[in-house]
Each structure stands twice: as structure tokens, then as C-alpha cells.
N, C-alpha and C positions, 0 to 999 in steps of 0.2 A: 553594733561590733566595734564600731570604733574607740567605745568606751569599758568596753572589756578584754579586750586583748587587745598585743601588742604584736605587729607585722614587722618583719623585716627583708629586705634583698637585697640576695647575696648575687653579687657577679665576680664573676672570676677569669679573668682573660690570662687562654694559655698561651698563645702563638699567634703570628699571621704570616700564610702562606704569598710569594712572589708579587710583591711590595714593585710600585714602580719607583724606580730607581729617579733622584730631582738632589741628589748632592752635584751633579757635574762629574762627578766619577765615578758613575755607575753601582752607585750601593745610596744609600738611605740611613738616616740616624730614626729610627723611629719610637715616639710614644704615642701613649692612648688618652683621651679627655673622656672621662666616663660624667654623664649628668641626669640625672633624675630628681625631679620633683623640688627644682631648686638645690638641688645637694650636688658637688663636685667632686670629683675624684681622678690624681694622676698616677700614671706608672710612669716607673724609670725609663730612660732611654736606653735604647739600645743602640750603639756605636754601628756603626758601616756592615748594618747586617739586613736584607730583604725578605730571609726568613727568621725574625727575631721567636724571642721565645722568654715571654714574660715571666708566667704560672704567678702572678699576685691577684689576689681576692681583696676584696670588696665589700665593705654592706651599709647600705642607704637604710635609711626609716622610713615607712611608709606612713604618713600621716592619715590618710583617711584610707582605708581599706575596699569600701565601697566604690572609690572612685579609681581604685589601682587599676581595673580594666583597662579604664579611657588614657591612664597616664601613659607616657612614653618613655622609654630608654635609650638615649641615645650616646654612643660612642665615634669622638671622631680622631681620624689617625693623622698625626701631622710628623713633617721632617723638621728633627731639632738643628738647626743651625747654628747655634749658640752666639755668642760675639754680640748680642743687640739684636741681632735680626731677627725681622717677623717669620716664622716658622712656616714651611710648606706645605701645604693639603695633601693628605695622602687618600682620603678615601672617610667615609660613614657609613654607619650603620644605626638603622631605626628600629626598635621591637617594641610592637605594641602590648602593653600588661597585660591584657587579656590571655598570650601564648606564654604567660611565665608559668613554668609548673613548678609543682611541690616539692618540697625537701624529700629525695628517695627519688625521684623521678626527673632527676635532670642528668643530660648527658650532654658532650663534646660535641657542641654542633656549629659547622663553616657556615657564617655567612658573608656572602660577595660585597665587596666595599663598594659603595656606590658614588655617583658624581654629586658634586655637591650645585654643578653650571652644567650649561651642555657641553660647552668650552671646556672643561677638565677633565683630563690626562689620567684614570683612575684603573687601575686592575690589584688584583689580588684577592684575599679571602681572610677574616680570621676567625680564629676559634675561640668561644666560650662556652660557657657554663652558668647558666640563668636560673636558679630558684627563690620560694619565698618562705620562711619559716613565718610560722604560727606560736607567739609566746603569750597562754592563757596564763591570768594570776590564781589564786586559789578559788576555789568556787565558794568560799565563805560569803561574800560581798552581795550574793546572787540572793541569797534566800532570808536576806534582810529588808530584801524591799517589802514592804506589807502596802495592803490597800488604802491602812490609813495615812500611810506618806504622800502614799499619788493623789488620795484626795487631797491632801491638804498642799499640795502644789498645786493642783485643780482650781484649788482655792484663792491661793496667791496669784492665780494670771488672769489676765482680763479675762470679761465674758469672752471675744471671739478666740482664745487660745483653750477654753475649756471645752465651746462648739467643737471645736478639733480634734479636741480629745474622745469627746465623746461620737463624735464619726468615726475615727479611728477603731475605737470599740464596737463600732457598729459593724465596721469592717470586716474586724478578726471574726465578728459572729457570720458574718455573711460567707468567709472563707470555709468555715467550719461545714458547710451543707454542702455543696457540689465535691462530694468527695469522690463519685463516680470518675467526673472530671481528671481531677489529678492521679486517679489508676494510667490513664491514656500515655501520660507521657509525665514520667515521676521527676525528669529530671527541670521540665520547662516548669512545673508546678512546683520544686521548692524555690527556684530563682525568684519565680512571681511570689511567691509567702515572703522570700526574703525585701523582696522591694517593698510590700504593701503594707509590713511591716515600719520600716522605714519612714514612708513616705507620709505625710500629715495630711495632703489633699484628698478629693474623693478619688476613688476610682476613677482609672485611664477611661475614657469613651475609646472606640474603636478608631484603628488606625488611621481614618481618612480623615481624622479631626483629632487626633492625639495632639500633635505637636506641630502644627502646621507652620512654612518659613514664615518668618513675621518681617514685615519689609521695613527699609530703613525709614526713619521718617525725621522731619528737624527738632524734634521733641526735645528734651535735657535728658543724657543716658540717666540710669537708674548706678546704682552701685555695682561697680562688676562682683564681687564675691557674692555676693546678695544673688545675684541672678548666675552664678557659677552654680552655688548652693542647693539652689534649687534646680538645678539643671542636671547636674551629677548623677543623681540616682535612676533616670531615663537613661543616661548612657550603659550605667553598670549593668542596669537591667538589660537594655539591647547586649550589648556584650556576653551576658552572662548566656544568653539566648544563643547566641553564636555559637560560642563554644560547647554548648550543650546540644546543638544543633551537629554540631561538626564531630559530636563524639557517636552522637546517634548513627548507625549504620540505616536502620529504616527505614529515618527520615529524612539523611542526606547524601546525597552523593559526589561530596566532594571532600571526602574528609581523609583524604591520598594527597592534599593539593593544601598551599597557605590560601586563606579567605583577601581578593586583592578588594581594599574598598576602591569603589565608584560614585562619582557624583552624577546622580541622575537628574536629566530635566527632561520632563515632557512638556511641548508647547501644545496647546489643542487649538487654538483658536484665537481670536480678536473680535471686539464687539466695538464698532463705532454711533455716534449716536445719531450724526448726517454723514454716509458717507458719499463720497464725491462719485461722478459716475466713471467708467474707463479709469479707473486709481487700482493699483493692485497693491497688497501688502504684503511683507515680510518681517521675520524676527531676527534679530542680532543677538548672538550671547557674547559677551565679554568675560574674559575669569583672566586676568594679568595681560600673559601675551597670544592668549585662546583668544580668537574672535571665529564664532561662526553665522552663519546665516540661515535660516528655514527656506524652504519654497516661497516662492514669489507666486500669491492665490488672489484671485478678485472674490469670488464671492466661494471659495471653498476652505472646508478647516485645514491649518498644515496637520496636524497631528503624530509630529514628529520627537522621539526620543534621541538625545545627547547625553553620552558616558562619558565624563572626563576621569582620567589615572588621578586618582585623590595625591598619591605618592607624588605627580607630576605637576601640581598646582604650584604656581609661584604670586598666589594673591589669596586673600582672605574671605575676599565679598563677588559677588556676582549679579552681575548688568544685564537686564533685560531690555532691550528698545523694542520698540516696532516703527517700523519704516513706512513711510508710502509712496509708491513710485509709480511717477506718470509719464507718460509718451504724448506731448506735442503732433504737431502737423508735420513737423520734420523727420518724429521720429526720436529725436533727442530726449533721454531719458532724465527725467528730474526728482531727487530723490528729498523728502522733509522727513525728519523725526517729528513723530505722535509722543512718543514717551517714554518715559523709562520708570523701570521697578529695581529694586536693588534688596539684594539679600544677603545676610548675615551667613557664609558656612559655618560659622562656628553653634549656628543656632538651626540648622539645617537637621529634620529629623531623621532618623535608623530608621531600616526596614529590613527584617531577615524574613526571609520564605521560611514555612507556609502560612504568615499573614496575607492577608488581601491585597492587592495593590493601592497606593494612595490615591485618593479620589483628586480631580483637578478641584483648584477654586480659582474665584474671580481674583484677581487683583486690579485698582484702578492705577494709571501710570500716571506719574510727577514729570514735572518738568516740561508741557506740552508749550507747545508756541501760542501765542494770546491770539484769540478770538478764533481759538480753533475747539469745534465741541469735543467731549469727554471721550477716553477711550479705556476700555479694560480688556485685560488677556485675561485669559484660561490657562493656568499652566499646574504643572506636582513639582515641587521640588524634594530630592532626599537622598539620602547615604545608603548604598547597598553595596552587594558584592558580583560576582562572575555568574553566581546563583542565581540571580534576577531573570526571570521570564522575560525581562524589557531587553536583556543583555544582549542576546543573537541579532536583534533586529534595530538597533539604535546603530547612532552614528558615535564611532569608538575614536576614543581621542589617540591612542596609542597604535592603531593599524591604519591612520589613515584615510578614517572617515566612512564612508561608505562606497568604496572599491570594492565590487566583487569580486575582482581576486584576490586580497586579504584579508576575505572572509572566513570563519571558521564552517567548515563542510563535511558532510557525511556523505561516500562514496557509496554504490553497491555494484559489487562488477553483475556483467549480465546473467543470466539464469543458462547454462550451457547444456547443451545433449550431443550426444553420441547419433547419430544420422547413418543407419544400414541403409546401403542399398545392394540387394542381391538380385545381378543380373543373369537369369537363367539361359536365355534364347531370344532369338529373333524368327519371323515367318513372313515370307512372302515379300521379299525385300525385292524392290523393284529399279536395280542398278542403272538400268538401260535399254535400246531397242537392238531389238534382234539379236545374232548367237553370241555376242561380244562377251556377256560373263564365261560362258563356256571357255572360253580360247582362256581368258586372262587366268581365270580360277583366283579371283582378287583377294585378297587380306582384309579383313575389317576390324575393327576394336572399337568399343564402347568406351565414348568422353564423357565424364558428369561434372556439371558444373553448379556449384551452389555457390552465390555471390561470388569472390576471389578463389575459391577453393575449385580445383581443377585436378580429376584422378582418373584413371584410364586401366583400362583391361588389360590382358594380354592381347595377342595375335589371332586370330583363325583365318584356315583358308576357305573359299565359298567353292567346293567342287558340284560336279552334274548328277553325284547321289540324290537320294532324298535323304539322306543324315544329313551330309555336307551340304545340303542348299540350303537349311536353316541350321546356319551354326548354334551352338550351343557353346557358353563359358561356365556357368555357376560360379561366379566369381563375385566376393563380398567386397566394396568399396564405402570406406568411412569417412562421413564427415564430421565436423563440429558446426553443429550451430545454433545459435545465441538469441533467448527472448528479447524481443520481437524478430520475429522468424522472416528470411529473404522471400519476398512472395511466392516465388518458383523452383522447383529443383529444376534443371533443364540437360538433357540425355540426347548423345548425338551417338549416329554411328558414322564413324569415320570409314571412311575407304583408303587405305594406305597404298593404293598403284598411283593413283591420281590426284591423291591429296585432297579427295573433294569429301562433301558431308551428302550421305545415303539418305538421311531423313532426322527429324529430330521431334521431341514432345515435351510438352512443360507439366510438372505436377505441382500441384497447387498446394502448398505446405499446410495449409487450413485440416486437408484432408488426409493427410496422411496419418497410421495408427500410431497409438503408444504401448510401448508392454514395459514391464517391470523384471522380469524373468525369465529364459531360456523353456519354460513350462508350456506359455504360451505360444504358439505359434501364428504370426498373422497368416492373413490371406495372400495371395499374389493375383497380383492383375495383369491386364491386358491393355498395351495402351495404343493409338494408330500413331504412325510416323506421318510426319509433312513434311515433303519435297519442296522443291520450289515451284514458278508459277505452275509451271507443264507437267508437275505430279504432285499435284495435293493430294494423295494416297502413295504411300514412298513402302508399304510394309507395315507390322506391328512387332512391337516388342513383349516381350513379358519377365515381370521383375517383381520381386518384393522387396520394400520401401517402409521403412518404419522407424522412429524415434526411442531408441534405448536408453527406459532410466532406470534398468538396473546399475548402471555404472556410475561411477564420479568422474567425471572430466577435470584430468588433471591440468592446471592452469598456473604452476610455481615448476620450480626448479626440486629435483625430488626429495634433496636433504633438508630445505626449507617448508615441507607440505603444513598450511595452515588448515584443512578441512578436507575429509576424507569421508563426509555424507556421498550417499548415492544422490543421483537428480530429480527420482521420483520422488513428491512432497511425501506419499504416503510408506516410503520405505525407511523416514528419519525416528531417530529413535530422541527419546527426551534430553535434555543438556544434564551433564553430571556436574554441571561447576557452573562456575563465575569468574572470569578473566577482567578485574580493574585494572588500569593503566590511567598513573597521574605523569604529565606532563607538564614539573613544574619550573624549568627555564633551564638554561644555558648559559656558562662563562667563558668569556676569554675567546670566543669566537675570532678568528681572523677576517679580517676586509677582502672581502672577493671582489669588489667593484669600487667605482670613484663615484663621487657625490660633487655635480658641479666640476668635475676637471680639479679637483683640485685636493682631495682628502680621498682616505679609503671608507666605506663603511659596509653593511652588513644588513641583509632584512629576512632573516630567519623566520622558518616555519618548520612543521614538524610535522610528518604524512607516518600513518600506523597503520598496517593491514593484517587482518587476522581472521580468515573465511573469507567470503562475499563483504565483508563491510572495511570500507576504507573510510578511516578519517583524518581529517586537515586541519591543524589549529589554525590561529588565525595568524598573519604576518604582522611582528612587531618591527617596523622601521627604525631605522637606523638606531641601531643597538648592538652592541657587542657583547651583554648581559641580560638578555630579553627572559622577563617574566610572564611564560607562557601561565600556569595555574589553571591546565584543562585537565577533566579526567572523562573518562569513556571507560566503555565497559562492554564485554562480546558475552555471548553464550560459548559455554566449550563444551562440546560433544564428544574430546579424545582429547585425552593428557599428555599423548605422544606429537603434540605440535608445534608450531614454532609462531612465534609472535614477532613482528620486522618491526622495525622502528628507524625512519629516514629523516635526515635534518636536510634544509636543502635553501638556496640564498633566492628570493621569488626576484625575479625579473621579469614576470609576463605583466605584473601591471602598470610597466612602462612600454609604448609601443615605440618601434622605431620610423625611421622617415616612413616607408613601404606601408606602414599601415599593421605589420604583421609583430605577434609578441617577441622579445626576448627569449630564451633557452633560459629555464634555473639552472641552478647549479648546485650539484650534493656536495654535503656538508661533511657527509659520514652518516653511518649506517650499525645500527646494533640488531640483534635475534637474542629473543628468550625464547630457552628451551621448557614448556611447561613441566612437562616430564623430572625435571632440574629442579623446582620449586617446591617447596614444602607449603601444605595448604592451610588458607587462614592463615598467613603469615605476611607483612609488608615487608619488599623488599625497596628500601630507598636508601642512595645512593646518587656519586655523579660519575659517568662512566666517559672513557676518553672517546674522539671522536678523529678515526682516522680515517683520508679518502687516499686511493691510489690515483697521481696524476704522471703523464708522460714524463716527468723527473724524479720522480720517484715516490715512496710515500709519506704522507704530511698531517701531521697533528693540526686541527682546523679551531680544534677547541673540546668541551666537555659538556655533554648535555646532563640535567639532573632530573631522572624521574622515579615513579614509586610505582611499582607491581605489587597486586595479592589474586594469585588463584583461590578460590574461595570455593571448596565442594561440601554439599550438605549430606553425602550420603558416601562411607567409605566402601560399601558395599556396591558402589555401581563404580568407583572407581577401581576398587578391586577386579571387579569382573571384566573392564575395558581392556587389560592387561592381559586375557587370555582372549579374549574376540579378536578378528584378523583385521588387518588396518585398516583395507579395501574392502569396499562391497563384496556380494556372492558372485557376481558376473564374471568380476575379474578373474574369479579362480576356476569360473564352470567354462566358461569361452572368453581363456583373456587373451590378450593382445601383443602380439609379437613385439621385442625389443626397437626394433627399428618403427617399426608404424607406430607405437607408443610415443615414441621421441618426435616422430612428424605432427603427430594429434599435437602432442604440448606444445609444440611451439607454434602451430596453429591457433590454439587456443589463448596462448599469449598475444598475437597479435591482433585477437577481435577483442580481447580485453584492452588492447592498451587503445584501439581506436575507437571504442566505446565513449573508456572515459575522457579520450582527450575533445570526444562530441561534448563533455558534458557542460553546464555553466556553472561556474566557471571551472573552465578545463584543468582536468588535471594535468600535467605535459608528457609528452612522451618517453619525455626522456627518464622524469621522475618513476613514471610508473615500471620501466623497463630496469632501471635500477633497484627496484621493490622485489621485483620477481625474478632477479639474476638474469635474464633474457640470456645474456652472453657466455653462459657456464659451459655450452657445446662447443666452443673456441676454441683453438689450441692456444698455450700459454706453458710455455717455459717452466713459469714461475709455479705455476699450478702442479704442473708434472711435478718439479722438484718437491713440494710440499706432500703433493699422494704418495709419494715414495718414500720420503721420511715419515711419515704416518704408517706405512705397513713396516718399515724399519722399527718404529717405535712398539708397532704392537709386536714384533716378531722379537723384542729386545728382552721379554720376559722371558722366552725360551733358550733363547743366548743367556741370561744370568744364570738360571736353572742349569745350563751346560758347564757354566763357569764352574757353581757352585759343587757340582758334582765330580767333576773334575780334581777340584782343590780336595775333595775328601778321596777320589782314587790315589791322587799323590801325597797324600797323609802331612796335607799343609797346617792343618793344627791335629793333632794327634789326639786330643780327646771326643771331637765331634764325629772322627772315625770311630773311632770304640762304640760311641753311638750308635752309629750308624750299623756298626756290625751287630747292637743289638738288636735294634727296630727289625735286622733280615730276619734274623734268629724269631723274634716273636713274631713275625711277619707269615714266616714259612709254620712253623708250630702251631698259630693259631687264625688261619686262614678266613675265618667266619668272623673275622673281627675286623679285617681290611676296609670294608664298607663304611659301617659306623666309626671309626676312625678317622678316614679321610673326611665325611662329611662334618663331623665335630672339630675336627681341624678349621675346617672351611668357614662354618659357623663363627668359631672363635678368632680366627681372624681377619674375615669381613666387618665383622661389631668392631673389635679392637681399633680398625679402623673409619670407623663415623666419625671419629671427633677428627680426623684429620682429612675430612671431607671438603669440598670445595665451598668458600664461603658467599661468593660473588658470581653467579651461573652467567650474568649476563656481562660477558665480557668479549669484545672482539683478540684474538692472538694474531699483534703483528708479526711475533717470532713463527709462528704455527703456519703464516701464510706467507712466509718467506719475503716481505716484503724490505724488507733493509737488507738483506742478501741479492738483492736483485742488477742486475747493471741496465743501463738506459738503454740498449739494443734490443735487451730483452723486454723492456717494457714497451719499446715503441712496437715490437712485433705483435704484442700483446693486444695495443688499442687500433692495430689495423685490422681494416675494415677485411670483409670478405667478395669478391679479390681483391688483392692487394694493391694501392694507390703508390707504392715507392718505388723507388729505380731499379733498375735492369742490378746495378751490381750490390746495391742493398739485400735484394734478394739471394744474389747467388751466395752471398755470405752467409746468410740463412739457412739455405738451403746446405751448406757445405756445413753450418755448425750439427743441422738435425741429422746428416749422413752420418757424421762421426759418433753420435749419440746412439745413433741407430746400431752403427753397427759394433756397440759395446753391446746393445740388448739382443741382437742378433745372436753373438757369441755366447750370450749367457742360455738362450735359447735353445742355442747346440748341446752345450753342457750339460743341459737338463735331458734333454732327449736321449742323449749318448747313454747316460745310468737306466731309462727304462730301455733302452734298445740292448744292453748288457744283460739283465735280467731275460731278455725274452730267450737272447743266443743260449742261454744256460741251458732251456729247455728243447732249441729247435735243434741241436747237433751242428751249429755253426762250427763252432770249434771241438772238433772229436774228441780230441785228449783231455779237454777243461769239461767237458761234459761228461765224460766217462769218469774221470777221477769223482765229480759230483754225485755220481749213480753210486758209485764204491761206496763214499762214504755216507751216503744215504741209507743202502744197507747194512754196513755195520754201526748204526746211528742206531737203528728198528732193535737190532739185536741185544744193544748195550742197553733200551731204553726198555726191552723185556725183564731186564734184570735188575736194573738199578731204578729204586721207587722214583718219583718224580720230585717229591718236596727234598730230595737227597741230592739230585741232578740243580735245584733251583739255589740249593746252599750252596754248592760245591763253584757253582757260575758266579754265585754272588763275593765269596771267597777269593774266588781267582780274581776277580772286576777288580775287587778293594783291595789285592795284595800289596804289600810294600814295597817300594821303588827300588831299593835295593836287589826284589826279583823280577824287577822288570827291564826288559832291554830298552835301547832307544827307539829302534828300528821300526817300520808298520807289524803290526802282526798277521799271520798268514791269510785269515778270509781277509782282508784288505789285500793283501800282493793277491789274491787269486781273484781279487772279483775287478780291480785293475785292468788284469791283464786279458778277461775277455771283450769280444771283438765288438765293434757296434757300430753304424751304417753309414759314420761321417766320412770314410774313405770314397762312397759310393758318391756321394754328392758331386756336381762339376763347377 
């Protein structure tokens, strides 16, 4: 391929954004240096501009097309100081050759600028267009190569070369046989075929022994060019496999994120010739500034995996050493090295799933002390990505190692049920001795408790008659029960008169029946009431208790519901699609805490919630531009649901002095409504993170995500729009609004408590922020937002009224004339009214398709009125319930609320007055006005007997659209008559 075609790499440097000012005057004079395959180019310098625009294009020659996938395109941005001074570093970007698109598929991509070292102060991003072009020569050269030339060439070569050529021909014959295997994965087969045609060596064995890491020795090194030539084809094949896997969605689950290379080291065990007694052994890994040790074991294996972010490595070699640890009689620990084995990271093999795991091998340690027995260590070293199955269990360098609070986890909300307790009646209540109950006529009520939930029935009196001596309630008490259930449901009969408990009983939760609809009535049961020690029998109670499986227990705010399925599993329907979320990274995050009391830092992680499944990414420590590149999927059962994504700073992995973890700090939140997404389309971009603080709204950075909603059946998707939102029981036996609100917040508290008890815990503040558990609290900001939402909905009608008023006033005479013609057409052909209306609606909606919202994943701060809210209003919103503020502050807020309520009160009175005037017209409250209206009705009936209805409508339309010179400035007679009708406002005290 290298000889048959030439390849050029085209790099267009478009612009950069939000560069770090480094010229001492708040700006920077930036230029870019591009390096690829030993070739260097430089852009012009844009003076004093933090958002420079270059639009310069460079071309690079690709010397080896097979090795392009392993090449790296590096761009360095500098601040030009001129005057002979050294330029200041502004950031860098590295792009692997396997990510280069072909010409025609290129697009403008913004890459975040990376640091050169830990102490670099870098921010911003650079926009690039990168692609490659293959220039093929005329196809005359290929057919001229005959078998005779090939044979002559083989005769000129040494016998070893001839054997290699024969081996290559045998390989080609063998590759033609397994055609069935090639059909399974066309992409992998083509890449493998290209690789095998290029290689001269025999077919590679399995991955376990394909390219094992070679330990450093003191032997003379071979020429590097030859080593690289023999190694490049292997790298190319692996990169091509990586690209093919990322493009095949049936094989890969990480096609929405970038493949991040990691160096994996699996340390299994060590073998000593003559182990000493009471001596423990551990291994230590050193890569530049990274130094990690395994567990200390005596006779057990380590079997630990370590994953190092390859981009953050600052060394090209890996040293694995084994140490012996021995305690003396005084518990003093003595450590001694047993030997070291080194690996060159450039010779470490690459592994791409679904290849089998790399088999560990024995390596002999070098540099052991004299007179010490030989020591071997079993380990495996390979380069993989985050897709590797060993990644989840591995020690991770970018998330602090094996800290449980920084690991990626998947949580499940507890399965919630509605528990309905129907209290029917009680009998044989033992209230006391003698005639005391007959005199007092005590009031009783039933109190039921399930865990922390307590509900009560209404009160009823106990009389002397037979009907009142056995009080009856027939009331329903509904609880929220979570699996695993509480052990008992406790039912108490309480006496209001003296505040004593008449008796109680416990219902075992495992014995409660379940039902899925209202068609099957469960059985009622009698339970004996237990009193105090003197009254072991205090009566009995008749109840009906069962778990409702036909409802969906709402545990989210109504506007962000992500699941509407019924609790009972048998009522579930098959999913209609698949939701895939790729959490790529974040940029320009603000510091939220201090590290070592000197500098700001952020330990960010992402939480996403859809249905009962919560996902949490790993925590990237101490980075303002973290890159997670994690991908998750959910089954979709209803398209009109919402995916919630939140970004937080991890404060729980560090404990305070009292041993309690710190709270996580929220950095922002996004919501994605699935019904606004096109099916089978990837939405990828960066979205702003804005959080509301007591000081106002604050932008905390940006998050880069990719979302795809896949649907296999359009029929199921369309059918979902015609089905009800909630299960059938919500409409057959609906719950009241107040009761539903109480149950929703109860379910939120249960979910919050259960997730907070997980390991590692998902903090209470995180769950409440994701569920919007404070939406029921009073907020003047939200009230303004909702008011302007109503105004926005009514603005369409107001716009139409203004347009009609302009037609009526002949503002644009041609339009008014056309409206007259349209009125005549409607009167003469009324059967065309509905077809015309629907056709116009169809055309208008279709034409507005091109102006639809392109980025549905946004949080509108303007709509939320974040920027137009005062500090006192925000303080009121963040205040708890009941309030903790001072009396003067509460008095000021109360007076402000009274002023707003006064306006609302006046508006409600005006609306009520209009309805009362209509009622007064028919109730003879004003006899003269009603008499006039009666006479007008009589005359109108006589007129309409003579005048056709079409003539009346046409005449009324012409009269309404008459020219302004025929119209007066005063209100019309009907309006004056209606305004003079009496209302009930004068009768209000």
C-alpha cells in the first residue's frame, strides 16, 4: 500500500476560544506549531486576541500509510513574546492517527487544550478540521507485475527470503479457506487480511503469546529502525480493529465516547526458591512519578490489576520490583528488595476486546542481592482502553486508586408499592371497667404505622347503642412500601379523650396479598387487638390490606418523570427503544474547594438518572477539564420521559475529623426529554452547567455528552403516543391531588434514604438535587417564571388579536381587501372551511420544521429568571421550612408577599365580576337592563326569521371590517351596556 498510493494529511487550524492571558496585559498573541511524522508547520501570530481566528490549512506527507494509525498529530499553542524572548506555552492537543477521518467526512471539532505539566495554567479550546486524502497513481503499474518477475525476484533473494515468500503464499491460500468466519465480522476480516498480506512472518499465535512484553537486558540494542519496522504492522492492525469495533454498534458499547488508552498491569504472584519464615512479600510498580505497591501477602497471591492513564504517564519504562518485609521481635519492619524487572512501554502489546485476556507470564527478577535465592514474578502488561473488562476492578490512576467513593457505580432505586389499608370497623373494644365508656362517649380513631410513615383515620364516637358500640370507618389509608419491606404494619386504636392506646395489632408484611387491578377484591381479615399487661385482649379490628401493583409509584417531580410503568411485573410491556448516553468530559470547571489550603481544585463526577437506574461515573481527581469517556444504556418504555444528568464535586472520599464524610457540591444539571430527540441520531455537544447559589446564578463550566435514542419499531413508538401516560389504576381509582403529592414526597424520602445506605453511598444532597424534591417549596423566582410562561402561551392569541385589529383598522389595505374576499368565500362555501383550516395548518407546521430547535439538551437560565432575581428572593428560596431567618427579615418578606397577593386578589375580583354581570343579565337584578335585553332578543328573533343566516354573517363581517372613517372613537353600544350591568363586588365587606 505504501508503494501503490500516496497519502496526504490535511490540517486546517480554524480558531481558538478562551485562551489564557499570559502577556501581562490581559491578552495573548497566539500562534500554533503543528508536528506530524517529523514535519513541522507554524501559523501566523494573532496579536492581542484571546479568541484568535487563523483559518490556515497545512498539508503533511504520510510516509507509511500502514503506520498512520499509530502516528500522533501534536499541536502546541504559544504566546509570541517577540523581542527574542522565549514564547509562553498556552496549551497542546494530541490526536491519534486512528481518529483521522477520510476527506469528505471531516468536520469542525473543538479540542480542549491540555496541560504540559501539572503546574501549567491552561484553559480554552482550539477548533480543527483534520482529514486525509489518498492519491492513487494510474492503474497501469499493477498488471505489469507477472509471476515470472515475482519468481525472478525470489531467485535473486537468499534462501531464507524465498522461504518467507512461500510462507506468505501459503498464508494467502489459508486465508481463502475460512470464508464463513469472514462473514461474521466484515470489518475485522478486511483489516486482518490487509495485515496478513503485509506481514512476512508466520501467522501470529493467540493473544496470550502474540507480543509479550520484553524485559530490558544489558545486551547490545538492535537498530531501532528495524525494530520499529517489524512492530508497526501489529500496531496498525490493533488500531484498525479498534476503529472497526467502535464503528460496529453490535460489537461495541463505547461508540459515543473516545477510546482512552490505559496501561494495564496485572500482578499475580511471586515465586521464591527458599522463602524465609514470617516474611511477607509485596510488589512495587514505578512509572516516572507514579509509585504503587500491592498488598502485602505471606503465602497468598496478589492478583491485582493496575490501570494507568497513558496520556498522563511521564516515563517510557515500567519497573516492577519485589520486596520482602520482615518484622523483628520489637515489631520493627525491615524491607529488602528481591529484584526488579523492567518493560519498555513502546513494546507493550495492545489488546482490544473481544480478544481473550492476556495470559500472565513468569519473569525472572534482575538485580537481586548477592547470596539470595532467585525470585520470579508472574504478571501481564498490556495497553487497553476503558472498554477492557479489567478496568472496573483495577486500581485507577486518575480516580485515586481503589477509593470506594471515587469508583464508577450503578445504583437501582428500590421497588416501590402502594400499600392500601382499608379500615372497616372494630368490635368488642375493652375501654375500661364499669360504666365509664357509657358516660364519656369517647372519640376513637385508627392510627397505622409503616416504618416512619404514620396515617390516621377520622374520629368517630363510641355510643351505647349496638351500632355505635362497634364504630365503623370504611376509610382507606395508603402507604408507600419499598422492597425489602418493613417487617410489620402496626395498627393502633387510639382514644382521643385520654390519649391512651386502646389496643394494637401487627400485620406481617409477608402475609399481605397483592393485586394488579380493581377487578379482583382481596379478602378482609379480622385481627385481635392487644392491650396492656392487664388486658391481653382489647377487642378486634376488621381491615382489608393489600399491595397495589397496578399503580406506578411516582418518586420524581411530575415534570421530570422518567418511568411510568406499573409496579407489578406482569403488567410491564416490552421496551420500545434504547437510550444511550456517552459522558465524554467537562471543560472549564470552577474550583469549589481548596487543596492543602493553597490552591483551588475540583474532583468532579457525573450522575445520570433514568427510570430506576442511576449511574455514577468515576471521580477524576484534581482536574478542571476531566475526561470520563464512559457510556451507559437504558431501556426505554415511554418516549415522553426525561433523562436527568447532574455534575457534582466529590467531597465524601475525604472524611472530616469527626469521621463523617463531607457533602458533595452540585455543579449543574441537564435534562433531556426523549420526545424531542430524533431516533437513531447522535446528539453530541457541550452544554453549559449553571447552578443557583444564594449569591445568584453561576456558570460552573461545560459538560460534553453524546445522546442517542434508538427505536427498532416505529409502530410501537407511534402507539405509545396514543396510550395513557400512567397505568390503568390511576384512572379507574384515581388518587387525589393532595394525597398524590404526599405520597410522591414520601417516595422521594424512601429513595433518598435507601441510596444513602448504599456502598459507596449516593449522598442525600445528590439524590434530592436530581429528583427536584424542593419544587413544592415557595419561590418567588419560580412564580415569576411560571407567570411569564402563561403570558408566553397567551402571547400567540394576543398576536392574533393585534393582527385582526390591524386588519380592522385598515393598516395595510391590500391585506384587509384579501380578508374581505376570504370572508365572502367562507360564507358562500362553508363546507370548505375545515379542509382549508387543516391544509393551512399542515403547510404552516411543515414549513416551520426547518426552524425547529436543533439542540434540545439545554437549561434556559432566561426562562428560569436566574439573572433577574434579587438576593433577598434567593435567600427566601434557600430558606428551609419552617424559616430560620430573623423576625425583621420574615416581616419584610411577608409584606412583599401581601403586596403581590393584593394584585392577584384584585385580578381575581375583576374576573369574577365579569361572570356576575352575565348572571345578572338573566336574573333581573337590574330590571331595566334585563328588560332591554328581552326586547332586543324578541326583535332579533323576528329579524332572523326573515334575514338568511349567511347574509347576517356576511353583513356582520363587513360591519366589523368597515373603514376607520365610518367608525367612531367611543366604545360600542354592546360594550357600554355590558359594563353597566351590576356585579356582587358592592356586597363584599
